[in-house]
C-alpha positions in Angstrom: -31.5 -25.0 -2.2 -30.6 -28.0 -4.4 -28.7 -30.9 -2.9 -25.1 -30.9 -3.9 -23.3 -33.8 -5.8 -20.7 -34.2 -3.0 -23.3 -34.4 -0.4 -25.3 -36.8 -2.4 -22.1 -38.9 -2.7 -21.3 -38.8 1.0 -24.8 -39.6 2.0 -25.1 -42.7 -0.4 -21.5 -43.9 0.9 -22.6 -43.9 4.0 -26.1 -45.4 3.7 -24.7 -48.1 1.4 -21.9 -49.2 3.6 -24.2 -49.5 6.6 -25.4 -53.1 7.7 -29.2 -53.6 7.6 -30.8 -56.7 6.6 -34.7 -57.1 7.3 -35.3 -56.7 11.1 -32.0 -55.4 11.8 -32.2 -51.7 10.5 -30.6 -50.3 13.4 -27.3 -49.1 11.9 -28.8 -47.4 9.3 -31.7 -46.1 11.1 -29.3 -44.3 13.3 -27.9 -42.6 10.3 -31.2 -41.5 8.6 -32.4 -40.1 12.2 -29.1 -38.1 12.3 -29.3 -36.8 8.7 -33.0 -35.7 8.8 -33.8 -34.4 12.4 -32.5 -30.9 11.9 -34.7 -30.6 8.8 -38.0 -32.0 10.2 -40.4 -30.9 13.0 -40.7 -34.3 14.3 -38.9 -37.7 14.1 -40.8 -40.7 15.8 -39.4 -44.6 15.9 -42.6 -46.9 15.8 -42.8 -50.4 17.3 -42.0 -51.8 14.3 -38.8 -49.9 13.8 -39.9 -47.5 10.7 -38.7 -44.0 10.9 -41.7 -41.6 10.4 -40.4 -38.0 9.7 -42.8 -35.0 9.7 -42.4 -31.5 7.9 -45.5 -29.4 8.9 -46.4 -26.6 6.2 -49.9 -25.0 5.0 -52.6 -26.8 6.9 -54.7 -26.2 2.8 -52.0 -28.2 1.5 -52.6 -32.0 1.1 -50.4 -34.5 3.5 -47.7 -36.1 1.1 -46.3 -39.4 2.1 -42.7 -40.2 0.7 -41.7 -43.7 1.4 -38.2 -45.5 1.1 -37.1 -48.6 2.8 -33.7 -49.1 5.1 -33.6 -53.0 4.9 -31.6 -54.7 2.3 -31.4 -58.2 0.8 -29.4 -60.6 3.0 -29.2 -63.9 4.4 -30.2 -66.1 7.6 -28.2 -68.7 9.2 -30.2 -71.9 9.5 -27.7 -74.4 10.2 -24.3 -75.1 11.3 -22.7 -78.3 10.7 -19.9 -80.3 12.6 -17.2 -79.0 10.5 -18.1 -75.3 11.1 -19.7 -74.8 7.5 -22.9 -72.6 7.7 -26.2 -73.3 5.5 -28.6 -70.2 5.3 -31.5 -68.9 3.5 -32.1 -65.8 1.8 -33.8 -62.5 3.0 -35.7 -60.9 -0.1 -35.5 -62.0 -3.7 -31.9 -63.2 -4.4 -31.3 -65.3 -7.3 -28.7 -68.0 -5.8 -26.9 -68.1 -9.2 -25.3 -64.7 -8.0 -24.2 -65.8 -4.8 -21.5 -68.1 -5.3 -17.9 -66.8 -4.3 -19.4 -63.6 -2.8 -18.1 -62.0 0.4 -20.6 -62.0 3.2 -20.4 -60.5 6.9 -22.5 -62.1 9.4 -23.7 -60.0 12.7 -22.7 -62.1 15.5 -23.1 -61.5 19.2 -19.6 -60.3 19.4 -18.9 -58.8 16.6 -19.4 -58.9 12.6 -17.9 -62.0 11.2 -16.6 -62.0 7.5 -17.3 -65.2 5.5 -17.4 -66.4 1.9 -20.2 -68.5 0.2 -19.1 -71.6 -1.5 -20.0 -74.6 -3.1 -18.7 -78.0 -4.1 -15.6 -77.5 -6.2 -16.2 -77.8 -9.9 -13.5 -80.6 -10.4 -14.9 -82.6 -7.9 -18.5 -82.5 -9.4 -19.9 -85.4 -11.5 -20.7 -85.0 -15.4 -24.2 -84.8 -14.3 -23.8 -82.2 -11.3 -21.8 -80.0 -13.4 -24.7 -79.7 -15.7 -27.0 -78.3 -13.2 -27.7 -74.7 -11.9 -26.3 -74.2 -8.4 -29.0 -73.9 -5.9 -29.6 -72.4 -2.7 -29.2 -75.9 -1.3 -25.9 -76.3 -2.9 -24.3 -73.1 -1.1 -22.6 -73.0 2.1 -20.7 -70.0 4.2 -17.3 -70.7 5.4 -16.1 -68.2 8.4 -12.8 -69.7 8.6 -13.8 -72.2 11.5 -13.2 -76.0 11.6 -15.8 -77.0 13.7 -19.4 -76.1 15.2 -18.0 -74.8 18.7 -15.6 -72.8 17.0 -18.9 -70.9 14.7 -20.7 -70.8 18.1 -17.8 -69.0 20.1 -17.5 -66.5 17.3 -21.1 -65.6 18.2 -22.8 -66.9 15.3 -26.0 -69.1 15.9 -29.0 -70.1 13.9 -31.0 -67.2 13.5 -27.9 -64.8 12.8 -28.2 -62.6 9.9 -26.0 -61.2 7.2 -25.4 -59.2 4.2 -22.8 -58.6 1.4 -19.4 -57.5 2.0 -19.3 -55.1 -0.8 -17.8 -51.4 0.0 -18.6 -48.2 -1.9 -16.7 -47.0 -4.6 -16.6 -44.4 -7.2 -16.0 -45.9 -10.9 -16.1 -42.6 -12.9 -17.2 -38.9 -12.6 -20.8 -39.9 -12.6 -20.9 -43.8 -11.6 -20.7 -45.7 -8.5 -20.9 -49.1 -7.5 -22.0 -50.5 -4.2 -24.7 -52.8 -2.1 -27.9 -52.1 -1.2 -28.5 -49.2 -3.6 -32.0 -51.0 -3.6 -33.0 -48.8 -1.6 -30.3 -46.7 0.1 -30.5 -44.6 -3.1 -34.3 -43.9 -2.2 -33.4 -42.9 1.3 -30.9 -40.4 -0.1 -34.1 -38.9 -2.2 -36.2 -38.7 0.8 -33.6 -37.3 3.1 -32.4 -34.8 0.4 -36.0 -33.7 -0.3 -36.6 -32.9 3.6 -33.2 -30.8 3.5 -34.6 -29.1 0.1 -38.1 -28.1 1.1 -37.5 -27.3 4.9 -38.7 -24.0 4.6 -41.8 -24.8 2.1 -45.3 -24.7 2.6 -45.9 -28.7 1.9 -46.8 -31.1 4.4 -44.2 -34.0 4.2 -44.3 -37.2 6.3 -41.2 -39.2 5.5 -41.4 -43.2 6.3 -37.8 -44.8 6.2 -39.4 -48.1 6.0 -38.2 -51.6 7.7 -38.7 -55.2 6.2 -39.7 -54.2 2.7 -37.8 -56.9 1.4 -39.5 -59.5 3.1 -43.0 -58.3 2.2 -43.6 -54.5 2.4 -44.4 -54.7 6.0 -43.1 -51.5 7.3 -44.9 -49.6 4.5 -48.1 -51.1 5.5 -48.0 -50.1 9.0 -46.7 -46.7 8.5 -49.2 -45.9 5.8 -52.2 -46.7 8.1 -50.6 -44.3 10.8 -49.8 -41.2 8.4 -53.2 -41.6 6.5 -51.7 -39.4 3.8 -53.6 -37.7 0.7 -51.2 -39.3 -1.7 -48.0 -41.4 -1.3 -44.8 -41.7 -3.3 -42.6 -44.7 -3.4 -39.0 -43.9 -3.8 -37.6 -47.4 -4.9 -35.1 -49.1 -7.1 -35.6 -50.6 -10.5 -33.7 -52.6 -13.0 -31.4 -50.9 -15.8 -32.6 -52.1 -19.1 -29.3 -51.3 -21.0 -27.3 -54.2 -20.6 -26.2 -56.7 -23.2 -29.0 -59.2 -23.9 -31.8 -57.3 -23.1 -34.3 -56.8 -25.9 -35.3 -53.5 -26.9 -39.0 -54.0 -25.7 -37.8 -54.3 -22.1 -35.4 -51.7 -22.1 -37.6 -48.8 -21.1 -34.9 -47.8 -18.2 -31.2 -46.9 -19.0 -28.4 -45.8 -16.7 -27.9 -41.7 -16.7 -31.4 -41.0 -18.4 -32.9 -40.0 -15.1 -35.6 -41.8 -12.6 -38.5 -43.9 -14.0 -41.9 -43.3 -13.4 -44.1 -46.8 -12.4 -47.4 -46.6 -14.1 -48.6 -50.0 -12.9 -47.1 -53.0 -11.0 -48.6 -56.4 -9.5 -50.3 -54.5 -6.4 -51.1 -50.9 -7.7 -52.2 -48.7 -10.7 -50.6 -45.3 -10.3 -53.9 -42.8 -10.2 -53.9 -40.9 -13.7 -53.5 -37.5 -12.2 -50.6 -38.3 -10.2 -49.1 -40.3 -13.2 -49.5 -37.1 -15.5 -48.4 -34.7 -12.7 -45.0 -36.8 -12.4 -44.5 -37.0 -16.1 -45.3 -33.1 -16.4 -42.7 -32.5 -13.6 -39.8 -34.6 -15.3 -40.3 -32.8 -18.5 -40.3 -29.3 -16.9 -36.7 -30.4 -15.2 -35.6 -32.1 -18.5 
């Protein structure tokens, strides 16, 4: 059994469009459970919110952990001023320069509220201000309110969270765009592997993790609980084939398949696992 392209697109669209900043993964968690339950022996949600998925196989085989995180980068409300403008901090690694004029959705108590990220208009800036790079403290969110009370009536308060109002789109036959591909693509791979390997002898334990964007919190807790013999993290990385990227930083390119991490700031991949992954990649072209 292999995953069909149509099913992969269907899954990625549903997962990408789902709301799920760190600590608020309820919507994406429900989708993951619905998709993977028929192909697993047990699905369990731990106290932190991780979805732990078990497929039992031959006891002689090692226990393999597959991890992909559910949460996405987002924002959290820190202040609402008297005119109804909202100040915020980021949840996860977001460059403030990429935020200006972005559409966002904030989760209020009553409903999700749309807004736009703004800053002081360029034509009102001093010459000195216009030379500065826009920082997080220069930005605000406008939800169309005229007062703090109006914002509060919408159900938005300090601590409310939000994410980007970006819908999944098919650009060309083999190219798509959307939000939260980090790491909803990893979730698609995780769920698809359980479907493909349902009748295999492998012992698989999947972890759809929470709060990765704020410190790998879900994966740490799950790894202690699962105690795997080996683990694979299904994660996103930057494409190095864009204009302005020097050749020595262009190890990844769109359309060339998955990347294998040799080392990062926290771990060096075991040589045997690394070579096994490389061999598998070569065999599958």
